[in-house]
C-alpha positions in Angstrom: 0.0 -0.1 0.1 1.2 3.4 -0.9 1.1 6.5 1.2 -1.5 8.1 -0.8 -3.8 5.1 -0.2 -3.2 5.4 3.5 -4.2 8.8 3.8 -7.3 8.2 1.7 -8.6 5.5 4.1 -7.2 7.1 7.3 -8.6 10.8 8.0 -9.2 12.9 10.9 -12.4 15.1 11.3 -11.6 18.7 12.6 -15.3 18.8 13.7 -15.3 16.0 16.1 -14.5 16.5 19.8 -12.5 13.2 19.9 -8.9 13.8 20.5 -6.8 13.6 17.3 -4.6 10.9 18.7 -7.7 8.8 19.5 -9.2 9.6 15.9 -6.0 8.4 14.3 -6.1 5.2 16.2 -9.7 4.6 15.5 -9.2 5.4 11.9 -6.3 2.8 11.5 -8.5 0.3 13.5 -11.3 0.6 11.1 -9.2 0.5 8.1 -7.6 -2.8 9.1 -11.0 -4.4 10.2 -12.3 -3.6 6.8 -9.2 -4.9 4.8 -8.1 -1.6 3.5 -4.9 -2.0 5.5 -3.3 -5.5 5.6 -1.2 -7.4 8.2 2.6 -6.6 8.0 1.8 -3.5 5.8 4.4 -0.6 6.8 2.6 2.7 7.9 3.6 6.3 7.8 6.2 7.7 10.0 5.5 10.1 12.8 6.6 13.1 10.6 4.6 12.1 7.7 1.4 12.0 9.9 2.5 15.2 11.5 2.9 16.8 8.2 -0.2 15.4 6.4 -2.7 15.7 9.3 -1.3 19.1 10.5 -1.0 17.6 14.2 1.9 17.8 16.6 4.6 14.7 16.5 3.4 14.1 20.2 -0.2 13.8 19.0 0.8 11.2 16.1 3.0 9.3 18.6 0.3 8.9 21.0 -2.0 7.5 18.5 0.7 4.8 17.5 1.5 4.1 21.1 -2.3 3.4 21.8 -2.3 0.9 18.8 0.9 -0.6 20.1 -0.8 -1.1 23.5 -3.7 -3.0 22.1 -1.6 -5.2 20.0 -2.2 -3.9 16.6 0.9 -2.2 15.9 4.5 -3.2 15.9 7.7 -1.5 15.3 11.1 -2.0 14.2 14.0 0.6 15.0 15.2 2.2 11.8 12.5 0.8 9.8 9.3 2.2 11.3 5.8 1.1 12.3 3.8 -1.8 10.8 0.5 -3.8 11.3 1.5 -6.5 13.7 -1.7 -8.3 13.8 -5.2 -7.8 12.2 -6.9 -9.6 15.1 -8.8 -7.0 16.6 -10.8 -7.7 20.0 -12.4 -4.0 19.7 -15.7 -4.6 18.3 -17.8 -1.5 19.3 -17.8 1.7 17.3 -19.7 4.6 19.2 -21.1 7.9 17.9 -21.1 10.0 21.1 -23.1 13.3 20.7 -23.3 15.8 23.6 -25.0 19.2 23.5 -22.2 21.0 25.2 -18.9 20.8 27.0 -19.1 21.4 30.7 -17.5 20.2 34.0 -20.5 17.5 34.7 -20.3 16.6 30.9 -16.6 15.6 31.4 -17.7 13.5 34.4 -20.1 11.7 32.1 -17.6 11.3 29.2 -14.8 10.0 31.5 -17.0 7.3 33.3 -18.3 6.1 29.8 -15.1 6.0 28.2 -13.4 4.4 31.2 -16.1 1.6 31.6 -15.8 0.8 28.0 -12.0 0.8 28.1 -10.3 -0.7 25.0 -13.7 -2.7 23.9 -14.8 0.3 22.0 -13.6 3.3 19.8 -15.5 6.6 20.4 -16.1 9.3 17.9 -17.1 12.2 20.0 -19.0 15.4 18.6 -20.4 18.3 20.5 -23.5 20.3 18.7 -23.8 23.4 21.1 -27.6 22.8 21.5 -28.0 23.7 18.0 -30.6 21.8 16.2 -29.1 22.4 12.6 -25.7 21.3 13.7 -27.1 18.3 15.4 -29.0 17.3 12.2 -25.7 17.9 10.1 -23.5 15.7 12.3 -25.9 12.9 12.3 -26.9 12.9 8.5 -23.3 13.6 7.5 -21.9 10.6 9.4 -19.5 8.4 7.2 -18.8 5.6 9.6 -20.8 2.5 10.5 -21.4 2.7 14.2 -22.5 -0.2 16.5 -24.3 2.6 18.9 -25.4 6.0 19.0 -25.2 7.7 22.5 -26.9 11.2 22.3 -27.6 14.0 24.9 -30.8 15.7 23.5 -30.8 19.3 24.6 -31.6 22.2 22.4 -31.9 26.1 22.7 -35.0 25.8 20.3 -36.6 23.5 17.7 -36.5 20.7 20.2 -40.2 19.8 19.2 -38.9 18.5 15.7 -35.7 16.7 17.0 -37.5 13.3 17.4 -37.6 13.4 13.5 -34.0 13.3 13.1 -33.3 10.8 15.9 -36.0 8.6 14.4 -33.9 8.1 11.2 -31.5 6.1 13.4 -31.6 2.3 14.1 -33.2 2.3 17.6 -31.7 -0.9 18.6 -28.4 1.2 18.4 -29.6 4.2 20.3 -29.1 5.3 23.8 -30.5 8.6 24.9 -28.6 10.2 27.8 -29.8 12.9 30.4 -33.1 13.2 28.9 -35.8 11.4 27.3 -37.2 12.8 24.0 -40.9 12.8 23.2 -42.1 10.9 20.1 -39.0 8.9 19.5 -40.4 5.6 18.3 -39.2 2.0 18.8 -37.4 0.2 21.4 -34.2 2.1 22.5 -31.8 2.4 25.6 -31.8 5.5 27.9 -30.3 6.8 31.2 -32.4 10.0 32.3 -33.3 12.4 34.6 -37.0 12.8 36.1 -36.5 16.7 36.1 -39.9 17.5 37.7 -39.9 15.0 40.5 -36.0 15.4 40.9 -36.1 19.1 42.1 -39.3 18.7 43.8 -37.8 15.8 45.9 -34.4 17.5 46.4 -36.1 20.7 47.9 -38.4 18.6 50.1 -35.4 16.9 51.5 -34.0 20.4 52.3 -37.2 21.5 53.8 -35.6 21.9 57.5 -32.9 24.2 56.2 -35.3 26.2 53.7 -37.8 27.0 56.6 -35.6 29.9 57.8 -36.1 31.6 54.4 -39.4 33.3 53.3 -38.7 33.1 49.7 -37.4 31.0 46.9 -36.0 32.2 43.4 -35.0 30.2 40.6 -32.6 31.6 38.1 -34.1 30.0 34.7 -32.6 31.8 31.5 -35.0 32.9 29.0 -33.3 31.2 26.3 -32.0 27.8 27.7 -31.9 24.2 27.0 -33.0 23.2 30.7 -36.4 21.3 30.4 -39.5 23.3 31.7 -40.4 20.3 34.1 -37.7 21.9 36.4 -39.8 24.9 36.8 -43.0 22.9 37.0 -41.4 20.6 39.8 -40.1 24.1 41.7 -43.7 25.6 41.4 -45.3 22.7 43.0 -43.0 22.5 45.9 -43.3 26.1 46.7 -47.1 26.2 46.5 -47.4 22.9 48.4 -45.1 24.4 51.3 -46.4 27.9 51.2 -43.2 29.7 50.0 -43.0 32.9 48.0 -41.5 32.0 45.0 -40.2 33.8 41.8 -38.9 32.5 38.4 -36.3 35.0 37.3 -34.3 35.1 33.8 -31.5 37.3 34.8 -30.0 38.7 38.0 -28.8 41.8 36.1 -31.7 43.9 37.5 -33.0 41.7 40.2 -33.6 43.0 43.7 -32.1 41.1 46.2 -33.2 40.9 49.8 -32.2 38.9 53.0 -34.3 35.9 53.7 -34.3 34.7 50.0 -32.9 31.3 48.5 -31.6 31.5 44.9 -31.3 28.4 42.9 -28.9 28.7 40.0 -29.1 26.5 37.0 -25.9 27.9 35.0 -22.6 28.4 36.4 -22.2 32.0 35.0 -25.2 32.9 37.2 -23.7 31.2 40.0 -20.7 33.5 39.7 -22.8 36.5 39.4 -25.1 35.5 42.2 -21.8 34.9 44.5 -20.3 38.3 43.6 -23.5 40.2 44.4 -23.8 38.6 47.8 -20.3 39.2 48.6 -20.6 42.7 47.5 -23.5 43.1 50.0 -21.4 41.6 52.7 -24.3 39.0 53.5 -23.5 35.7 55.4 -24.4 32.9 52.9 -26.3 30.2 54.8 -27.7 32.8 57.3 -29.1 35.9 55.5 -29.3 34.4 52.1 -29.4 30.8 50.8 -27.7 29.4 47.6 -28.3 26.1 45.9 -26.6 25.2 42.6 -27.7 22.7 40.0 -25.2 20.0 39.2 -22.4 18.9 41.4 -18.8 19.7 40.7 -15.7 19.4 42.9 -15.1 23.1 43.1 -18.6 23.6 44.7 -17.2 21.6 47.7 -14.9 24.5 48.3 -16.5 27.8 47.1 -17.9 29.8 50.2 -17.1 26.9 52.5 -19.3 24.5 50.3 -22.2 25.2 48.0 -25.3 23.0 48.4 -26.2 21.2 45.3 -29.0 19.3 43.7 -27.5 16.9 41.1 -27.9 13.7 39.1 -24.9 11.1 39.6 -23.2 11.9 36.5 -20.5 9.2 37.0 -23.3 6.6 37.3 -25.0 7.9 34.4 -21.8 7.4 32.3 -21.3 4.0 33.6 -24.9 2.9 33.0 -24.8 4.1 29.5 -21.6 1.9 29.0 -23.5 -1.1 30.4 -26.3 -0.6 28.1 -23.8 -0.5 25.2 -22.0 -3.6 26.4 -25.1 -5.5 27.1 -26.8 -4.3 23.9 -29.8 -3.5 26.1 -32.8 -1.1 25.4 -33.6 -0.7 29.2 -34.6 2.7 30.6 -32.9 3.7 33.7 -33.7 6.8 35.8 -30.5 8.3 37.2 -30.6 8.9 40.9 -30.7 12.5 42.0 -29.2 13.8 45.2 -29.3 16.8 47.5 -25.8 17.7 49.0 -26.3 20.0 51.9 -23.4 22.5 52.6 -23.0 25.6 54.6 -24.5 28.0 51.6 -28.0 26.8 52.9 
């Protein structure tokens, strides 16, 4: 096989969020599995990979090291790299599609990838909550995937997203974080019950909430967060006689002592903390703070921020389990209140 044939069969996608070294390794694995690269064939050098793909030598070398680790690649000093064995245990090829990158999404990804280990290759894409990009990435995929693992959150147009998802083979589909209405057929899912989750979490915090008179949830006007969160929040406040407000922005919000603020977005949490500090209020005494989605940093900020959060590590691990078992089960992810000094 000449070099031009290699670079026709092995490509790197600049739109993919999968690290380029992993893309390189996955593409070579796929080319070997489909017979486009044969056993004992010599591969391009590190320098050639670096030049052709416009990647660093470290990235190219890391891709080859991964292939050596799984037994596919061999090397001879002075001669270079070659296909050592075409017998590959890796049978799973996964199209992983996230709505955005964030600290808790990284927890999901790390748990998912770790649980699958070397049993699968993962092509990772991010569509930034944009329905048009979501459609493009799904429709323009070039590989044959054994599974599609998708987090379906959109800023707008969600009511038609099911039409795109319904073009996929449902036996290969796993929805993460959220169920999407009108998706037909039998498919796997690991999801949150957004309405009941926030209701139950606030109910658990009722003894701490009792010292405040008003609950405010910061729910941006244009957001991918489901409206079910508001439904659960309002139901709790009405049932336990709390004054409540749904606010879209803190910019012009009047803040008073005796209020609890529930922040969904990290940017809003930063703004909230800045305003509280500027007023010299005691968090957990004069004003309460609850943040959506647990992250390690929230254990430290203001001596600890109270969080309400699903178990993101479990979500990633359970999704991997559904992949490995080829299961179409629907699993509700547990949701936790973590009380800290901010309440």
